[in-house]
TORPA-4810 file (N, C-alpha, C, O; in nm, 3 decimals):
<nodes>
NODE_1_0.182_-0.418_-1.914_0.047_-0.454_-1.948_-0.057_-0.493_-1.834_-0.030_-0.467_-1.717_M
NODE_2_-0.171_-0.552_-1.868_-0.277_-0.571_-1.770_-0.230_-0.707_-1.708_-0.264_-0.723_-1.591_I
NODE_3_-0.163_-0.802_-1.763_-0.128_-0.903_-1.690_-0.019_-0.856_-1.578_-0.042_-0.881_-1.460_L
NODE_4_0.092_-0.791_-1.613_0.171_-0.737_-1.507_0.094_-0.667_-1.388_0.115_-0.687_-1.268_C
NODE_5_0.018_-0.598_-1.433_-0.080_-0.531_-1.329_-0.139_-0.620_-1.230_-0.110_-0.601_-1.111_Y
NODE_6_-0.206_-0.699_-1.258_-0.268_-0.815_-1.190_-0.185_-0.882_-1.116_-0.218_-0.908_-1.000_L
NODE_7_-0.050_-0.927_-1.172_0.041_-0.994_-1.114_0.082_-0.932_-1.003_0.109_-1.001_-0.904_L
NODE_8_0.095_-0.783_-0.997_0.156_-0.708_-0.894_0.055_-0.726_-0.769_0.084_-0.754_-0.653_V
NODE_9_-0.069_-0.702_-0.826_-0.183_-0.703_-0.706_-0.196_-0.834_-0.657_-0.228_-0.841_-0.538_H
NODE_10_-0.180_-0.942_-0.717_-0.197_-1.068_-0.668_-0.076_-1.098_-0.583_-0.086_-1.175_-0.488_I
NODE_11_0.036_-1.041_-0.616_0.162_-1.070_-0.521_0.148_-1.005_-0.392_0.191_-1.050_-0.287_S
NODE_12_0.076_-0.880_-0.409_0.072_-0.795_-0.281_-0.034_-0.840_-0.203_-0.020_-0.816_-0.083_Y
NODE_13_-0.140_-0.901_-0.236_-0.257_-0.965_-0.195_-0.187_-1.089_-0.097_-0.193_-1.089_0.026_F
NODE_14_-0.120_-1.197_-0.182_-0.043_-1.292_-0.082_0.037_-1.244_-0.001_0.050_-1.304_0.106_I
NODE_15_0.114_-1.123_-0.026_0.199_-1.084_0.095_0.134_-1.044_0.204_0.180_-1.059_0.317_Y
NODE_16_0.015_-0.987_0.177_-0.060_-0.926_0.309_-0.113_-1.056_0.370_-0.106_-1.076_0.492_S
NODE_17_-0.167_-1.146_0.283_-0.198_-1.272_0.378_-0.114_-1.350_0.456_-0.155_-1.414_0.553_C
NODE_18_0.016_-1.347_0.414_0.143_-1.387_0.474_0.185_-1.321_0.580_0.216_-1.381_0.682_I
NODE_19_0.191_-1.191_0.571_0.232_-1.098_0.666_0.110_-0.995_0.699_0.114_-0.888_0.637_F
NODE_20_0.018_-1.012_0.776_-0.101_-0.926_0.794_-0.039_-0.795_0.886_-0.098_-0.687_0.894_P
NODE_21_0.075_-0.820_0.945_0.120_-0.726_1.039_0.189_-0.607_0.947_0.204_-0.493_0.991_N
NODE_22_0.224_-0.643_0.828_0.296_-0.542_0.728_0.210_-0.472_0.653_0.209_-0.472_0.530_A
NODE_23_0.129_-0.405_0.731_0.001_-0.304_0.658_0.081_-0.153_0.651_0.029_-0.050_0.693_Q
NODE_24_0.205_-0.158_0.596_0.261_-0.015_0.591_0.327_-0.011_0.443_0.382_0.091_0.402_R
</nodes>
């Protein structure tokens, strides 16, 4: 559902903030 979709995007955003070098 929408919550799962938002959760995935938020998790990906946090991951990018923690590991900015993992842009692959």
